Every structure is written in structure tokens, then in C-alpha cells.
C-alpha positions, 0 to 999 in steps of 0.5 A: 901162852895158852895152847889151843888144840884146835888151832894146832890141828888146823894148822898142820892139816894138809888139803888135797883130793880124795880118792873118790875125786881122783877116780871121778876125774880119771873116769871123765878124762878116760871117757873124753879121750875115748870119744876123741880117739873114736872121732879121730879113727872114724874121720881117718877111715872116712878120709881113706874111703873118700880117697879110694872113691876118687881113685876108683872114679879116675880108674873107671874114667881111664878105662873109657878113655883107653878104649877111646884111644884104641878106636882113635889109634885104629882110625889113624892106622892105615893098615887097620880098615876098621876103627872098631878093630878089637872093640867088640862086635856088632850085637854082642857083649864082651867083658874085658880088661885094658891097660895103659900099654895095651893096644887092644882090650883083653876080653878073655879071663876073669881076673879084674884085679889091678896092681900098682907098677911103675906109677900106674895101675895095671892088670899085668902084675905089680904090688897088690891093690884093693882096686878092680876094673872091668870094661863092658863093650856092647851094642848101645841099642841092641840093634846089631848096628856096626856104627856104635859101641857102648863102653862101660868101665866099672871100678871097685875098691875095698876088695869087692868081687867085681865079677860076682857082686855086680850084675853087668845088666844092672850096673846102674843100680848095683854100682854105687859108692855105698857098694864101693863101686863106680862106673863111667860110660861112653858111646863110641862112634865110627870116624869117617869110614 
């Protein structure tokens, strides 16, 4: 039998990946995983911001509805001759807070932070949240008329400082979702008085 050296070497040689090929594959895999994780984190952050935007919108609307509730309760209460009792005064502008269990807005102080307690957001303590809300009560046309009150409820999130970051007179331009701020407003009128 004739012995062929070349055939023996080929027969015993094992094929596989070189170190360069392995490093290239690991590099490509690393870049792909980094991109996917970055997309995932960005998506989660945007989802959280959208959720906070919705919660702040509901808190702003709730502020207006709570003020409307104060007016309605005053109108129903026979001992209160004024449906605007506790809702500002003609020709003035007040900045207040109000909670679901309040009969009147609290218009002194400057702590607009909201806390989470017993399934409600409140100014009266509980677990810290990133939300703040303030109510601005004013005369809608600055005429000094005592027939209407303009109620503006501004809510912020992401721990924005609602007292200093947003000018009450320019809330329509300052308060945007890009600035982590939303507002709701309504004009309340007297009921059959």
C-alpha cells in the first residue's frame, strides 16, 4: 500500500472558525444587542412619559371639576347665600390648591405637590409623587363683574417646579407637554341667584 502524506493531513485536519471570525461575530452581536436594548429603554421611557402626561391631564381636569363642585355645593346649601363663596373674589386673582375632600380651595401657601394616599392624589400627605397641581381663580374679563369666575388648573410632572417654572399669565404658551405641563380651564357662572 502506498502511503500518501497529503491525504493523511487532509483527513486529520479539523475545520472551524478562526479567532478573527469569532471576534467579528461577537462584535456584530454586541452592536445588535446594544441597539435593541437602547430601543427598548427608549420605548419604556416614552411609555412612562405618556402615562404621566395622561395622569397630569386627568389631575388638571379634576382640579376644574372640584372647583365646579364647590360652586354647586354652595348653590345647593341654603345657609350659603353665594355660589361663589370661597371661589375668589371679583376683580382679583388667587392661586390655590384643592383636594377631593375639600369643601373650599386652600388659597394660602405655595406647596403644590401632590401625594398619593388611599387611591387618591392629594395635597395633604401620603406617598410622594412627581405631580404638582395649582388652581388659578380669576375674573375672566378683568371687569370686576361678580357673575363669573375663570378657573385654570395646571398640572405638572417630572418634578417640575410649578411655582417658578410657569408664569400664571402665560400658561397657555408656557404650559406644554414638552415642558411636562398641562392645563384645563373653565368659566363658572352663578346659578339662578
